[in-house]
N, CA, C and O atoms as a Tinker XYZ file with bonds, in Angstrom:
   300  protein
     1  N     95.714000   91.372000  115.956000    73     2
     2  CA    96.552000   91.626000  114.841000    64     1     3
     3  C     97.685000   92.780000  115.122000    63     2     4     5
     4  O     97.383000   93.735000  115.836000    81     3
     5  N     98.887000   92.682000  114.594000    73     3     6
     6  CA    99.769000   93.699000  114.719000    64     5     7
     7  C     99.340000   94.995000  113.907000    63     6     8     9
     8  O     98.469000   94.995000  113.037000    81     7
     9  N    100.012000   96.005000  114.279000    73     7    10
    10  CA    99.891000   97.292000  113.561000    64     9    11
    11  C    101.011000   97.331000  112.556000    63    10    12    13
    12  O    102.160000   96.988000  112.836000    81    11
    13  N    100.621000   97.773000  111.348000    73    11    14
    14  CA   101.697000   97.815000  110.353000    64    13    15
    15  C    102.703000   98.761000  110.680000    63    14    16    17
    16  O    102.406000   99.894000  111.059000    81    15
    17  N    103.940000   98.349000  110.552000    73    15    18
    18  CA   105.124000   99.307000  110.947000    64    17    19
    19  C    105.278000  100.398000  109.969000    63    18    20    21
    20  O    105.608000  101.516000  110.365000    81    19
    21  N    105.047000  100.140000  108.618000    73    19    22
    22  CA   105.042000  101.072000  107.608000    64    21    23
    23  C    104.003000  102.254000  107.498000    63    22    24    25
    24  O    104.328000  103.416000  107.255000    81    23
    25  N    102.856000  101.864000  107.685000    73    23    26
    26  CA   101.695000  102.849000  107.413000    64    25    27
    27  C    100.833000  102.970000  108.747000    63    26    28    29
    28  O     99.902000  103.775000  108.773000    81    27
    29  N    101.117000  102.218000  109.806000    73    27    30
    30  CA   100.308000  102.309000  111.133000    64    29    31
    31  C     98.747000  101.957000  110.785000    63    30    32    33
    32  O     97.828000  102.497000  111.402000    81    31
    33  N     98.549000  101.084000  109.831000    73    31    34
    34  CA    97.340000  100.482000  109.629000    64    33    35
    35  C     96.944000   99.572000  110.677000    63    34    36    37
    36  O     97.884000   98.915000  111.124000    81    35
    37  N     95.777000   99.342000  111.211000    73    35    38
    38  CA    95.423000   98.388000  112.196000    64    37    39
    39  C     94.727000   97.193000  111.339000    63    38    40    41
    40  O     93.964000   96.400000  111.890000    81    39
    41  N     95.018000   97.123000  110.042000    73    39    42
    42  CA    94.385000   96.073000  109.195000    64    41    43
    43  C     95.408000   94.980000  108.813000    63    42    44    45
    44  O     95.063000   94.200000  107.925000    81    43
    45  N     96.564000   94.837000  109.349000    73    43    46
    46  CA    97.552000   93.775000  108.996000    64    45    47
    47  C     96.910000   92.507000  109.278000    63    46    48    49
    48  O     96.062000   92.399000  110.164000    81    47
    49  N     97.300000   91.523000  108.533000    73    47    50
    50  CA    96.750000   90.188000  108.525000    64    49    51
    51  C     97.769000   89.074000  108.539000    63    50    52    53
    52  O     98.897000   89.316000  108.109000    81    51
    53  N     97.488000   87.956000  108.964000    73    51    54
    54  CA    98.470000   86.825000  108.987000    64    53    55
    55  C     98.365000   86.373000  107.458000    63    54    56    57
    56  O     97.302000   86.039000  106.936000    81    55
    57  N     99.597000   86.402000  106.804000    73    55    58
    58  CA    99.688000   86.027000  105.360000    64    57    59
    59  C     99.885000   84.423000  105.324000    63    58    60    61
    60  O     99.229000   83.717000  104.558000    81    59
    61  N    100.861000   83.908000  106.235000    73    59    62
    62  CA   101.027000   82.530000  106.293000    64    61    63
    63  C    101.987000   82.218000  107.468000    63    62    64    65
    64  O    102.710000   83.089000  107.952000    81    63
    65  N    101.962000   80.972000  107.892000    73    63    66
    66  CA   102.813000   80.507000  108.998000    64    65    67
    67  C    103.864000   79.528000  108.443000    63    66    68    69
    68  O    103.764000   78.949000  107.361000    81    67
    69  N    104.889000   79.412000  109.318000    73    67    70
    70  CA   105.967000   78.538000  108.771000    64    69    71
    71  C    105.457000   77.106000  108.723000    63    70    72    73
    72  O    104.514000   76.684000  109.392000    81    71
    73  N    106.220000   76.371000  107.815000    73    71    74
    74  CA   105.742000   74.966000  107.610000    64    73    75
    75  C    105.917000   74.051000  109.053000    63    74    76    77
    76  O    105.153000   73.169000  109.445000    81    75
    77  N    107.001000   74.481000  109.626000    73    75    78
    78  CA   107.325000   73.898000  110.971000    64    77    79
    79  C    106.608000   74.788000  112.041000    63    78    80    81
    80  O    107.022000   75.913000  112.322000    81    79
    81  N    105.505000   74.217000  112.621000    73    79    82
    82  CA   104.665000   75.088000  113.444000    64    81    83
    83  C    105.539000   75.828000  114.558000    63    82    84    85
    84  O    106.443000   75.249000  115.161000    81    83
    85  N    105.177000   77.200000  114.779000    73    83    86
    86  CA   105.696000   78.071000  115.671000    64    85    87
    87  C    107.111000   78.735000  115.462000    63    86    88    89
    88  O    107.690000   79.381000  116.335000    81    87
    89  N    107.590000   78.497000  114.202000    73    87    90
    90  CA   108.888000   79.114000  113.876000    64    89    91
    91  C    108.781000   80.546000  113.410000    63    90    92    93
    92  O    109.656000   81.339000  113.758000    81    91
    93  N    107.819000   80.923000  112.681000    73    91    94
    94  CA   107.582000   82.390000  112.327000    64    93    95
    95  C    106.234000   82.519000  111.744000    63    94    96    97
    96  O    105.661000   81.535000  111.275000    81    95
    97  N    105.709000   83.688000  111.755000    73    95    98
    98  CA   104.328000   84.076000  111.152000    64    97    99
    99  C    104.706000   85.098000  110.316000    63    98   100   101
   100  O    105.496000   85.950000  110.723000    81    99
   101  N    104.169000   85.142000  108.999000    73    99   102
   102  CA   104.321000   86.201000  108.054000    64   101   103
   103  C    103.023000   87.147000  108.085000    63   102   104   105
   104  O    101.894000   86.671000  107.964000    81   103
   105  N    103.258000   88.508000  108.253000    73   103   106
   106  CA   102.015000   89.385000  108.069000    64   105   107
   107  C    102.144000   90.129000  106.946000    63   106   108   109
   108  O    103.229000   90.247000  106.378000    81   107
   109  N    100.900000   90.769000  106.473000    73   107   110
   110  CA   100.958000   91.483000  105.379000    64   109   111
   111  C     99.869000   92.664000  105.664000    63   110   112   113
   112  O     98.855000   92.421000  106.319000    81   111
   113  N    100.132000   93.916000  105.147000    73   111   114
   114  CA    99.349000   94.986000  105.167000    64   113   115
   115  C     98.466000   95.150000  103.938000    63   114   116   117
   116  O     99.039000   95.276000  102.856000    81   115
   117  N     97.130000   95.163000  103.982000    73   115   118
   118  CA    96.516000   95.278000  102.644000    64   117   119
   119  C     96.435000   96.751000  102.244000    63   118   120   121
   120  O     95.949000   97.069000  101.159000    81   119
   121  N     96.932000   97.700000  103.155000    73   119   122
   122  CA    96.778000   99.113000  102.732000    64   121   123
   123  C     98.102000   99.455000  101.926000    63   122   124   125
   124  O     98.052000   99.962000  100.805000    81   123
   125  N     99.280000   99.147000  102.565000    73   123   126
   126  CA   100.602000   99.485000  101.785000    64   125   127
   127  C    101.396000   98.406000  101.291000    63   126   128   129
   128  O    102.560000   98.596000  100.942000    81   127
   129  N    100.813000   97.215000  101.234000    73   127   130
   130  CA   101.314000   95.935000  100.845000    64   129   131
   131  C    102.782000   95.614000  101.510000    63   130   132   133
   132  O    103.639000   94.983000  100.890000    81   131
   133  N    102.955000   96.062000  102.688000    73   131   134
   134  CA   104.246000   95.697000  103.358000    64   133   135
   135  C    104.104000   94.452000  104.026000    63   134   136   137
   136  O    103.067000   94.136000  104.609000    81   135
   137  N    105.102000   93.746000  103.959000    73   135   138
   138  CA   105.137000   92.251000  104.560000    64   137   139
   139  C    106.382000   92.121000  105.534000    63   138   140   141
   140  O    107.483000   92.630000  105.326000    81   139
   141  N    106.057000   91.423000  106.535000    73   139   142
   142  CA   107.260000   91.194000  107.509000    64   141   143
   143  C    107.020000   89.742000  108.229000    63   142   144   145
   144  O    105.905000   89.221000  108.215000    81   143
   145  N    108.011000   89.205000  108.780000    73   143   146
   146  CA   107.963000   87.970000  109.599000    64   145   147
   147  C    108.019000   88.350000  111.054000    63   146   148   149
   148  O    108.600000   89.381000  111.390000    81   147
   149  N    107.454000   87.579000  111.907000    73   147   150
   150  CA   107.579000   87.689000  113.297000    64   149   151
   151  C    108.968000   87.681000  113.911000    63   150   152   153
   152  O    109.242000   88.114000  115.030000    81   151
   153  N    109.870000   87.098000  112.984000    73   151   154
   154  CA   111.233000   86.977000  113.478000    64   153   155
   155  C    112.198000   88.185000  113.046000    63   154   156   157
   156  O    113.401000   88.161000  113.306000    81   155
   157  N    111.595000   89.211000  112.385000    73   155   158
   158  CA   112.237000   90.326000  112.073000    64   157   159
   159  C    112.790000   91.148000  113.233000    63   158   160   161
   160  O    112.210000   91.074000  114.317000    81   159
   161  N    113.928000   91.970000  113.086000    73   159   162
   162  CA   114.263000   92.700000  114.355000    64   161   163
   163  C    113.259000   93.751000  114.669000    63   162   164   165
   164  O    112.410000   94.082000  113.840000    81   163
   165  N    113.342000   94.279000  115.850000    73   163   166
   166  CA   112.222000   95.214000  116.322000    64   165   167
   167  C    112.159000   96.398000  115.513000    63   166   168   169
   168  O    111.118000   97.055000  115.504000    81   167
   169  N    113.237000   96.772000  114.778000    73   167   170
   170  CA   113.328000   98.057000  114.117000    64   169   171
   171  C    112.559000   97.842000  112.796000    63   170   172   173
   172  O    112.342000   98.832000  112.097000    81   171
   173  N    112.175000   96.756000  112.443000    73   171   174
   174  CA   111.267000   96.335000  111.221000    64   173   175
   175  C    109.838000   96.222000  111.617000    63   174   176   177
   176  O    108.934000   96.808000  111.022000    81   175
   177  N    109.651000   95.365000  112.751000    73   175   178
   178  CA   108.266000   95.101000  113.034000    64   177   179
   179  C    107.593000   95.862000  114.013000    63   178   180   181
   180  O    106.365000   95.791000  114.070000    81   179
   181  N    108.277000   96.639000  114.856000    73   179   182
   182  CA   107.745000   97.586000  115.747000    64   181   183
   183  C    107.336000   98.986000  115.167000    63   182   184   185
   184  O    108.286000   99.658000  114.766000    81   183
   185  N    106.189000   99.497000  115.062000    73   183   186
   186  CA   105.884000  100.741000  114.497000    64   185   187
   187  C    106.720000  101.934000  115.156000    63   186   188   189
   188  O    107.147000  102.863000  114.470000    81   187
   189  N    106.904000  101.852000  116.404000    73   187   190
   190  CA   107.530000  102.922000  117.198000    64   189   191
   191  C    108.973000  102.916000  116.722000    63   190   192   193
   192  O    109.539000  104.006000  116.644000    81   191
   193  N    109.616000  101.833000  116.402000    73   191   194
   194  CA   111.182000  101.820000  116.120000    64   193   195
   195  C    111.360000  101.881000  114.603000    63   194   196   197
   196  O    112.495000  102.027000  114.150000    81   195
   197  N    110.312000  101.779000  113.798000    73   195   198
   198  CA   110.519000  101.593000  112.410000    64   197   199
   199  C    111.039000  102.956000  111.883000    63   198   200   201
   200  O    110.591000  104.002000  112.353000    81   199
   201  N    111.981000  102.950000  110.911000    73   199   202
   202  CA   112.634000  104.221000  110.507000    64   201   203
   203  C    111.688000  104.936000  109.723000    63   202   204   205
   204  O    111.130000  104.449000  108.740000    81   203
   205  N    111.480000  106.234000  110.206000    73   203   206
   206  CA   110.437000  107.268000  109.654000    64   205   207
   207  C    110.793000  107.528000  108.135000    63   206   208   209
   208  O    109.924000  107.917000  107.354000    81   207
   209  N    112.000000  107.318000  107.770000    73   207   210
   210  CA   112.236000  107.677000  106.342000    64   209   211
   211  C    111.394000  106.742000  105.383000    63   210   212   213
   212  O    111.021000  107.156000  104.286000    81   211
   213  N    111.123000  105.539000  105.808000    73   211   214
   214  CA   110.449000  104.571000  105.000000    64   213   215
   215  C    108.949000  104.475000  105.144000    63   214   216   217
   216  O    108.275000  103.759000  104.404000    81   215
   217  N    108.407000  105.262000  106.180000    73   215   218
   218  CA   106.922000  105.383000  106.489000    64   217   219
   219  C    106.250000  105.798000  105.240000    63   218   220   221
   220  O    106.882000  106.457000  104.414000    81   219
   221  N    104.950000  105.447000  105.026000    73   219   222
   222  CA   104.033000  105.922000  104.091000    64   221   223
   223  C    102.765000  106.372000  104.569000    63   222   224   225
   224  O    102.251000  105.779000  105.517000    81   223
   225  N    102.156000  107.415000  103.994000    73   223   226
   226  CA   100.835000  107.763000  104.388000    64   225   227
   227  C     99.853000  107.132000  103.678000    63   226   228   229
   228  O     99.775000  107.224000  102.453000    81   227
   229  N     99.017000  106.432000  104.422000    73   227   230
   230  CA    97.890000  105.659000  103.853000    64   229   231
   231  C     96.919000  106.413000  102.956000    63   230   232   233
   232  O     96.235000  105.895000  102.073000    81   231
   233  N     96.945000  107.836000  103.325000    73   231   234
   234  CA    95.900000  108.632000  102.526000    64   233   235
   235  C     96.600000  109.092000  101.154000    63   234   236   237
   236  O     95.958000  109.695000  100.294000    81   235
   237  N     97.850000  108.794000  101.018000    73   235   238
   238  CA    98.534000  109.096000   99.706000    64   237   239
   239  C     99.009000  107.978000   98.918000    63   238   240   241
   240  O     99.884000  108.096000   98.061000    81   239
   241  N     98.378000  106.803000   99.236000    73   239   242
   242  CA    98.640000  105.474000   98.560000    64   241   243
   243  C     98.356000  105.648000   96.972000    63   242   244   245
   244  O     99.118000  105.138000   96.151000    81   243
   245  N     97.419000  106.265000   96.656000    73   243   246
   246  CA    96.978000  106.398000   95.308000    64   245   247
   247  C     97.969000  107.176000   94.544000    63   246   248   249
   248  O     97.952000  107.049000   93.320000    81   247
   249  N     98.914000  108.040000   95.144000    73   247   250
   250  CA    99.791000  108.830000   94.576000    64   249   251
   251  C    101.178000  108.081000   94.333000    63   250   252   253
   252  O    101.969000  108.531000   93.504000    81   251
   253  N    101.438000  107.014000   95.015000    73   251   254
   254  CA   102.507000  106.098000   94.859000    64   253   255
   255  C    102.525000  105.253000   93.775000    63   254   256   257
   256  O    101.514000  104.607000   93.497000    81   255
   257  N    103.540000  105.164000   93.117000    73   255   258
   258  CA   103.770000  104.220000   91.886000    64   257   259
   259  C    104.001000  102.808000   92.544000    63   258   260   261
   260  O    105.046000  102.638000   93.172000    81   259
   261  N    103.159000  101.867000   92.444000    73   259   262
   262  CA   103.340000  100.670000   93.104000    64   261   263
   263  C    104.289000   99.785000   92.359000    63   262   264   265
   264  O    105.177000   99.157000   92.936000    81   263
   265  N    104.071000   99.741000   90.952000    73   263   266
   266  CA   104.786000   98.937000   89.959000    64   265   267
   267  C    105.347000   99.741000   88.912000    63   266   268   269
   268  O    104.682000  100.611000   88.350000    81   267
   269  N    106.627000   99.473000   88.606000    73   267   270
   270  CA   107.400000  100.303000   87.596000    64   269   271
   271  C    106.554000  100.131000   86.208000    63   270   272   273
   272  O    105.851000   99.170000   85.896000    81   271
   273  N    106.799000  101.266000   85.494000    73   271   274
   274  CA   106.004000  101.147000   84.130000    64   273   275
   275  C    106.844000  100.200000   83.278000    63   274   276   277
   276  O    108.073000  100.172000   83.346000    81   275
   277  N    106.093000   99.402000   82.448000    73   275   278
   278  CA   106.782000   98.496000   81.542000    64   277   279
   279  C    107.298000   99.236000   80.289000    63   278   280   281
   280  O    106.504000   99.901000   79.623000    81   279
   281  N    108.505000   99.150000   79.969000    73   279   282
   282  CA   109.171000   99.911000   78.934000    64   281   283
   283  C    108.506000   99.545000   77.616000    63   282   284   285
   284  O    107.984000   98.438000   77.486000    81   283
   285  N    108.509000  100.370000   76.712000    73   283   286
   286  CA   108.025000  100.090000   75.394000    64   285   287
   287  C    108.890000   99.081000   74.647000    63   286   288   289
   288  O    110.099000   99.040000   74.878000    81   287
   289  N    108.394000   98.370000   73.875000    73   287   290
   290  CA   109.189000   97.323000   73.065000    64   289   291
   291  C    110.101000   98.037000   72.067000    63   290   292   293
   292  O    109.685000   98.940000   71.342000    81   291
   293  N    111.404000   97.580000   72.062000    73   291   294
   294  CA   112.233000   98.197000   71.140000    64   293   295
   295  C    111.984000   97.387000   69.644000    63   294   296   297
   296  O    111.596000   96.222000   69.553000    81   295
   297  N    112.261000   98.175000   68.654000    73   295   298
   298  CA   112.243000   97.487000   67.179000    64   297   299
   299  C    113.507000   97.101000   66.687000    63   298   300
   300  O    113.603000   96.570000   65.581000    81   299
């Protein structure tokens, strides 16, 4: 399995494969929820080339807001 480019986790998994065999594979990281295809440019799928501004620390995942808060209903 590939290493997650965003958090460097070794737990990335195959999420799905292209309907036409061999076109692409989609990977997902269960640690930081990053997903990418095998056809992405190297700057997206290669952990060494991934932009450090977008990296996340797996130890701080609990501190990150994953989903935006739902606004209160207006009356």
